[in-house]
Every structure is written in structure tokens, then in C-alpha cells.
C-alpha positions, 0 to 999 in steps of 0.5 A: 896776653900782649896786644897783637901788633895788628891792633897797635896804633900806626902813624903816618906823618901827623896822622895816627890810626888806632889800628892797622886795619883799613877798609879797602876802597869798594865801589858801590856804583850807586851815586847820581852824577857823581853825588853820593847819598844815604847809602854811602853814609851808612856804608862808610859810617858802619865801617868806622863804627865797626872798628877799622883804623882807616876808612877809605872811600870808594874810587872817587873820580876827578871828572865826569869823564873819569868815572868808571860807570854812571854810578861812580862817586866824584869830587869835581863840584861844590855839591860833591865836596859838601857831601864828602865833608859830611862823610869825612866828619862821620868817619872821624866821629866813629874813631877812624881816619877818613881817607879818600881814593882819587881816581880816573878810569881812563880807557875803562870808563863808560861801563855799566855797574857790575850788577847791571852786567859790567859791560862797556856802554857804547857812544851810541847809548845816552849814558855812554861817553868817550874814554881817554888813555895814553894810547888809542888801544881799547881795554878789550873787545866791545870797549870804545877805543880811547882818545889818545891824550895830548900833553895838554890833555894830560896836564888838564887831568893832572890839574883835575887831581890837584883840584880834587885834592884841594876839595878833599883837604877842605872836606876834612879827609886826612889821607889821600890815595891815588889810584894807579892800579887795575887798568885805570888811567894811572896804571894804563900809563905805567903798563907797557900793555896799554902805553905805546907812546914814544914821547916823554910819557912813554918808552921806559919806566921813567917815561911811563911813570911821568904822569904819576910823578906829575900827578903826585907833584900837583896833588902835593901842591894842594895836600899839606906836608903833614898829611899822608899820601898813599898810592895804589899800584898793580904790582904785576900785570900777570901778562908777558911784556907787562909790569913785573915786580922788579919794576914796581920795586924800582918805582917804589924806590923812586917814589920814596926818594921824592919824600912825597909818598908814604905808602904803596897799596900793593894790588895787581892785575887789571891791565887788559880784559883778556890776557892776565893769567894769575897762577893761583888765587888764594888768601895772601897771594898778593902779600909778597908784593907788599913784602917786596916793596917794604923791604926792597924799596924801604917804603911802607906798604899795604897788603890786600887781596883775599885777606879774611881771617883775623889770624892771617891779618895778624900774621902779616903785620906781626911778621913785618910783611906789610904795615897795614892790611886793607880788608875789602870783601870780608868787611863788605860782608861784616862792617864790624870785622875789625871788632870781631877780629879784636875779640878773636885775637884777644885785643881790647874791643873799643866799642862806641858808647852807643854800642856798649851793650853789644855782644861781639862774638 
């Protein structure tokens, strides 16, 4: 039986992953002042040892103000860099490619962890802070109205992304993903729902994507040409007047033309707390977005969202609907999901030497 394409290696620039399965970025909400601990070590290490080709950190924020919650991971101090150096080394030792998602929460900042209620933390509380965004429009009821960023403030954040990219390079990561989805800062500039600016960073797609392109340019200034750069996008807002798939395909075409971006991680939604209407949440409901980017824009894509069955992941790759699959909840529940999928699909099961006596079912 031939090896399923899902388990064939895939190369992006100088980096080759052993298969086309990636751990999706999964926030753990248990860092202290942006600094991870043993939880993050075991969480990410287990998925590398569990057979994934690419293991990506959770959203790792470029500033304290840019964190979603007080427990979110950061990469803006030497201590953060030292810890993440350990993480990258561990992932590499497990046979996976170490990847890091760099993020800024924008107007969704200053909230509590989901398992603490996930509510906005007001400025009146000690742990609360002032969010920022493209326009002074709150994410939803109860959220602090963000400070509208000036061009100087935008430039400062672009510089923070570049500084974090330099730290990621020194730490030993081989892929950076820039977070431009789910209502966070990159997405909030792209979406007409949250961006009402009339200057160079607003109006049409060219203006609304200016922040993203400046961020990519700055990050590429610190990120070597031989290392890949991914971008996560909300392909649609699921709202009237919001981003539509045609907008994302056009944006992907423009990103491809820069020669600086290697893959679009195709997610959706998150533009506002109330309003998005997803017609049907079912396995593969976001795969058509990855398919459209891949075939209409000619840029590699990643499929994500309720992909839990090995056969489903294999079908997506075999039928050229996406280049990689990013597994989230299923791998959260089972660190060895990739190894079990290999066994189930008849692919070679590549166990770490320490686990050679393990039984994979």
C-alpha cells in the first residue's frame, strides 16, 4: 500500500517537515507575565514526540499590551526568548519543525482566560489594561473601547513584530506564522467591521491591508530568506459588510506577488462578539477557503477546523485541497494523533527510540 500523501514530507524554502500534519496554535492561558513554564514544555514536546510534522506554539504576543489575557505567552523580553529557545530545541529533538505564531490581540486584549469566564477585564481592575485598534470601536458589549492607533503607534507595533521575529530566529524556530485572523489586531485592520479609518490604513482593501504588508516587510527584515513565513487569515467574517472569500483570494494573490509569504492558514470568523452567523459547523466547513486560496491565488494553504478523522485529513491532502492540515482540538485530546493516524492509514509509524515498545492502536 503506498504511503498516503498526508505522510509524505513537504518543503517550504529550506525547511522540510516529515509529514503534512501541523499542531494548530492552541492558547493555554497559563503563562506568567508572558513567560511559559513546564506546562508549555510538556504540551508542545508531547505533540512533537507524537508525530506531528510541524509543532506551532500558541499565539505568542509581541508586547504586554498585545496579550489576549494575563496568562498569554509573550516574546518581548530576554527571559521569554530564553524559555522559547528551550521550547524550539525540544520540538526539534522530537523530529518536528518548530514554528511560532506571533500575535497582537488588538481590541480583544485584556480579557480573562476562557476557563475563568473569558470576560473582558475592565480598566478598573488591577489586571486590566487599555487595548488598541485601528478604530475606536469596542469588540462587543462590556469590552473597553480601544485607543485608535496613530500612524506612529502602528509603526511601533510593526517594530515589535520585527523585534519578536529576531528573537524567534535566535531561539531556533524555523517557521513564523503571523496572526491576521479571529478579530485580533491584524484581522481588525483587514475587516471593514472593525476598521473605519479614512487614512492610508483604511477604506479599500489596499488601505486595510497596509498594516499586514508593513508587518510582513518588517518581519522579513529579521527573518532569513531561506525560512518560511505563514499568515493566518479569517477567510470570511460571516457578517454582512465584512470580509468575503473573494477579498481573501485577492489578498492572497497580492501576498504571493511579494515573494515573502509561503502559506495562508485559512480560518474564519472572529470579527465581532455578536453578529457572525456561520451556516453550519461541520467537519471541513473551512476547507473550501484553503482550496480557493490554493487554486485561485496559487499560494500554498493550510486547512483547519473540526478536522478530527485521519481519513478526512488524508482526503484533503490527497485531493489537493490544501498543502497541510492544522489539527487543534483532536491533538489537544490526543498528543499522539499523528502516530495513530499513520497506523490507521497504513503509513510507517515513526516512534521515538524511547517509545519503541509502545503499542499504537
